[in-house]
VEXKEDO-800622 format. One line per 8 residues: for each residue x, y, z of N, C-alpha, C. Coordinates in Angstrom, 1 decimal. Layout:
N
X/Y/Z/X/Y/Z/X/Y/Z ~ ... .
//
This chain:
112
0.8/-1.2/0.0/0.0/0.0/0.0/0.7/1.3/0.0 ~ 1.9/1.3/0.8/2.8/2.4/0.9/3.3/2.8/-0.5 ~ 3.9/1.7/-1.2/4.6/2.0/-2.5/3.5/2.6/-3.4 ~ 2.4/2.0/-3.5/1.4/2.6/-4.4/0.9/3.9/-4.1 ~ 0.7/4.1/-2.8/0.2/5.5/-2.4/1.3/6.5/-2.7 ~ 2.5/6.4/-2.3/3.6/7.3/-2.6/3.7/7.4/-4.1 ~ 3.6/6.4/-4.9/3.7/6.5/-6.3/2.6/7.5/-7.0 ~ 1.5/7.4/-6.4/0.4/8.3/-6.8/0.7/9.9/-6.4 .
1.2/9.9/-5.2/1.3/11.3/-4.6/2.6/11.9/-5.3 ~ 3.6/11.2/-5.6/4.8/11.8/-6.1/5.0/11.8/-7.5 ~ 4.1/11.2/-8.3/4.2/11.2/-9.7/3.8/12.6/-10.3 ~ 4.3/13.1/-11.3/5.0/12.5/-12.3/6.6/12.6/-12.0 ~ 7.1/13.4/-11.0/8.4/13.8/-10.9/9.2/12.7/-10.2 ~ 8.5/11.9/-9.4/9.3/10.8/-8.7/8.5/9.4/-9.0 ~ 9.2/8.5/-9.3/8.8/7.1/-9.3/9.0/6.3/-8.0 ~ 8.2/5.5/-7.6/8.2/4.8/-6.4/7.9/3.3/-6.6 .
8.9/2.5/-6.4/8.7/1.0/-6.7/9.4/0.3/-5.4 ~ 9.1/-1.0/-5.3/9.8/-1.6/-4.2/10.0/-3.0/-4.6 ~ 11.1/-3.6/-3.9/11.5/-5.0/-4.1/11.2/-5.7/-2.7 ~ 10.5/-6.8/-2.9/10.2/-7.6/-1.7/11.0/-8.9/-1.6 ~ 12.2/-8.9/-1.0/13.0/-10.1/-0.9/12.6/-11.2/-0.1 ~ 12.7/-12.3/-0.6/12.5/-13.5/0.4/13.8/-13.9/1.2 ~ 13.9/-15.1/1.6/15.1/-15.5/2.2/16.2/-15.6/1.2 ~ 17.3/-15.0/1.6/18.4/-15.1/0.5/19.7/-15.9/1.1 .
19.8/-16.0/2.2/20.9/-16.8/2.9/20.5/-17.5/4.1 ~ 21.1/-18.5/4.5/20.8/-19.2/5.7/21.5/-18.5/6.9 ~ 20.9/-18.5/8.0/21.6/-17.9/9.1/23.0/-18.5/9.4 ~ 24.0/-17.5/9.7/25.3/-18.0/9.9/25.6/-19.0/10.9 ~ 24.7/-18.9/11.9/24.9/-19.9/13.1/24.6/-21.4/12.5 ~ 25.6/-22.1/12.6/25.5/-23.5/12.0/24.4/-24.3/12.7 ~ 24.1/-24.0/13.8/23.0/-24.7/14.6/21.7/-24.4/14.2 ~ 21.5/-23.2/13.5/20.0/-22.7/13.2/19.3/-23.8/12.4 .
19.8/-24.2/11.2/19.1/-25.3/10.5/20.0/-26.5/10.1 ~ 19.6/-27.7/10.4/20.4/-28.8/9.9/20.0/-29.0/8.4 ~ 20.8/-29.8/7.7/20.6/-30.1/6.3/19.2/-30.6/6.0 ~ 18.6/-31.4/6.8/17.2/-31.9/6.5/16.3/-30.8/6.7 ~ 16.4/-29.8/7.6/15.5/-28.7/7.7/15.6/-27.7/6.5 ~ 16.7/-27.6/6.0/17.0/-26.7/4.8/16.4/-27.4/3.6 ~ 16.6/-28.7/3.5/15.9/-29.4/2.3/14.4/-29.3/2.4 ~ 13.9/-29.4/3.6/12.4/-29.3/3.8/11.9/-27.8/3.4 .
12.6/-26.9/3.9/12.3/-25.5/3.3/12.4/-25.3/1.9 ~ 13.4/-25.8/1.2/13.5/-25.6/-0.1/12.6/-26.3/-1.0 ~ 12.1/-27.5/-0.5/11.1/-28.3/-1.1/9.8/-27.6/-1.1 ~ 9.6/-26.7/-0.3/8.2/-25.9/-0.3/8.3/-24.7/-1.3 ~ 9.5/-24.4/-1.8/9.5/-23.3/-2.7/9.4/-23.7/-4.1 ~ 8.6/-23.1/-4.9/8.4/-23.5/-6.4/9.7/-23.6/-7.1 ~ 10.7/-22.7/-6.9/12.0/-22.8/-7.6/13.0/-23.6/-6.9 ~ 12.7/-24.1/-5.7/13.6/-25.1/-5.0/14.9/-24.5/-4.7 .
14.9/-23.2/-4.5/16.2/-22.5/-4.1/15.9/-21.3/-3.4 ~ 16.9/-20.7/-2.7/16.8/-19.4/-2.2/16.9/-18.4/-3.2 ~ 16.4/-17.2/-2.9/16.7/-16.1/-3.8/18.1/-15.6/-3.5 ~ 18.8/-15.3/-4.6/20.2/-14.9/-4.6/20.2/-13.4/-4.4 ~ 21.2/-12.9/-3.5/21.3/-11.4/-3.5/21.5/-10.7/-4.8 ~ 22.0/-11.4/-5.7/22.2/-10.8/-7.1/20.8/-10.7/-7.8 ~ 19.9/-11.6/-7.5/18.6/-11.6/-8.0/18.0/-10.3/-7.6 ~ 18.2/-9.9/-6.3/17.5/-8.8/-5.7/18.0/-7.5/-6.4 .
19.5/-7.5/-6.5/20.1/-6.4/-7.2/19.7/-6.2/-8.6 ~ 19.5/-7.2/-9.4/18.9/-7.1/-10.7/17.5/-6.5/-10.8 ~ 16.6/-7.0/-9.8/15.3/-6.4/-9.8/15.4/-4.9/-9.4 ~ 16.2/-4.5/-8.5/16.2/-3.0/-8.2/16.8/-2.4/-9.5 ~ 17.8/-2.8/-10.1/18.4/-2.2/-11.4/17.3/-2.1/-12.4 ~ 16.6/-3.2/-12.5/15.4/-3.2/-13.6/14.4/-2.0/-13.3 ~ 14.0/-1.9/-12.0/13.1/-0.8/-11.6/13.8/0.6/-11.8 ~ 15.1/0.7/-11.6/15.7/2.0/-11.7/15.9/2.4/-13.2 .
16.0/1.5/-14.0/16.3/1.7/-15.4/15.2/1.7/-16.4 ~ 13.9/1.6/-15.9/12.7/1.4/-16.6/11.8/2.7/-16.2 ~ 11.8/3.5/-17.0/11.2/4.8/-16.6/9.6/4.8/-16.7 ~ 9.1/3.9/-17.3/7.6/3.8/-17.4/7.0/2.9/-16.3 ~ 7.8/2.5/-15.3/7.2/1.7/-14.1/7.2/2.6/-12.9 ~ 6.0/2.6/-12.3/5.9/3.2/-10.9/4.8/2.4/-10.1 ~ 4.9/2.5/-8.8/3.9/1.8/-7.9/3.9/0.3/-7.9 ~ 5.0/-0.3/-8.5/5.1/-1.8/-8.4/5.9/-2.4/-7.3 .
5.5/-3.5/-7.0/6.2/-4.3/-5.9/6.6/-5.6/-6.6 ~ 7.9/-5.8/-6.7/8.5/-7.0/-7.3/9.0/-8.0/-6.1 ~ 8.3/-9.2/-6.0/8.7/-10.1/-5.0/9.9/-11.0/-5.7 ~ 10.9/-11.1/-5.0/12.2/-11.8/-5.3/12.3/-12.8/-4.2 ~ 11.5/-13.9/-4.3/11.4/-14.8/-3.2/11.3/-16.3/-3.6 ~ 11.9/-16.6/-4.7/12.0/-18.0/-5.2/10.5/-18.6/-5.3 ~ 9.5/-17.7/-5.5/8.2/-18.2/-5.7/7.3/-18.4/-4.4 ~ 7.9/-18.1/-3.3/7.2/-18.3/-2.1/5.8/-17.8/-2.0 .
5.7/-16.6/-2.4/4.3/-16.0/-2.3/3.4/-16.7/-3.2 ~ 3.8/-17.3/-4.3/2.9/-18.1/-5.3/2.6/-19.4/-4.6 ~ 3.5/-20.0/-3.8/3.3/-21.3/-3.1/2.3/-21.3/-2.1 ~ 1.9/-20.0/-1.6/0.9/-19.9/-0.6/-0.6/-20.1/-1.1 ~ -0.8/-20.0/-2.5/-2.0/-20.3/-3.1/-3.0/-19.3/-2.7 ~ -2.6/-18.0/-2.6/-3.5/-16.9/-2.0/-4.0/-16.1/-3.4 ~ -5.2/-15.4/-3.1/-5.6/-14.4/-4.0/-4.5/-13.3/-4.1 ~ -4.3/-12.7/-5.3/-3.3/-11.7/-5.5/-3.3/-10.6/-4.5 .
-4.5/-10.2/-4.0/-4.5/-9.0/-3.0/-4.0/-9.6/-1.7 ~ -4.3/-10.8/-1.3/-3.8/-11.3/0.0/-2.3/-11.4/-0.1 ~ -1.8/-11.9/-1.2/-0.3/-12.1/-1.4/0.4/-10.8/-1.2 ~ -0.3/-9.7/-1.9/0.3/-8.4/-1.7/0.3/-7.9/-0.3 ~ -0.7/-8.1/0.3/-0.7/-7.7/1.9/0.4/-8.4/2.6 ~ 0.6/-9.6/2.4/1.7/-10.4/3.1/3.0/-9.7/2.6 ~ 3.2/-9.5/1.4/4.5/-8.9/1.0/4.6/-7.5/1.5 ~ 3.6/-6.8/1.7/3.6/-5.4/2.4/4.1/-5.6/3.8 .
3.3/-6.5/4.6/3.6/-6.7/6.0/5.0/-7.3/6.2 ~ 5.5/-8.0/5.4/6.9/-8.4/5.5/7.9/-7.2/5.4 ~ 7.5/-6.3/4.7/8.4/-5.0/4.7/8.4/-4.4/6.1 ~ 7.3/-4.3/6.7/7.1/-3.6/7.9/7.8/-4.2/9.1 ~ 8.3/-5.4/8.9/9.0/-6.2/9.9/10.5/-6.0/9.7 ~ 11.0/-5.6/8.5/12.3/-5.6/8.3/12.8/-4.1/8.6 ~ 14.1/-4.1/8.9/14.8/-2.8/9.3/15.5/-2.2/8.0 ~ 15.5/-2.9/6.9/16.1/-2.3/5.7/15.2/-1.5/4.9 .
15.8/-0.8/3.9/14.9/0.1/3.1/14.0/-0.7/2.3 ~ 12.8/-0.3/2.1/11.8/-1.0/1.3/11.6/-0.5/0.0 ~ 11.7/0.8/-0.2/11.2/1.4/-1.4/12.5/2.0/-2.0 ~ 12.5/2.1/-3.3/13.5/2.9/-4.2/12.9/4.1/-4.7 ~ 13.2/5.3/-4.2/12.8/6.5/-4.7/13.7/7.0/-5.7 ~ 13.3/7.5/-6.9/14.1/7.9/-7.8/13.4/8.9/-8.7 ~ 14.0/10.0/-9.1/13.5/11.0/-10.0/13.6/10.4/-11.4 ~ 12.7/11.0/-12.3/12.6/10.7/-13.6/13.7/11.4/-14.4 .
//
C-alpha cells in the first residue's frame, strides 16, 4: 500500500517502486538449520532454491532503469508468495507486511 500511495502522490516527478526479498541466505549460526530442515524449506519453494542477493540487485536495477514503471512491488522470493496459493490481493498484503517487519529500506525512490 505504501508503495502505490507514494507512487500516486509523487508522480510524475518521482517514481516509487519496491522489491520484496524472500530468504536469501541461511543464518550464519551453524546450529540454526540442519541439512534436513534446509531441504524441507527448499522443497516448499516452487523454484527449489533461495533467492540470490544478485537476483535482488537485478530487480532493483530493472526498476531504476525502466522509466515507465511506478507503484510496483516485485517479489524476489523464489516463488514463495505463489506457493501460498492466495488471492493476489492477499499475497500483496503479506508482501507489504513483510516489509514492515524488516529494518532495511523497502522502497527505491528515484527521479525521472
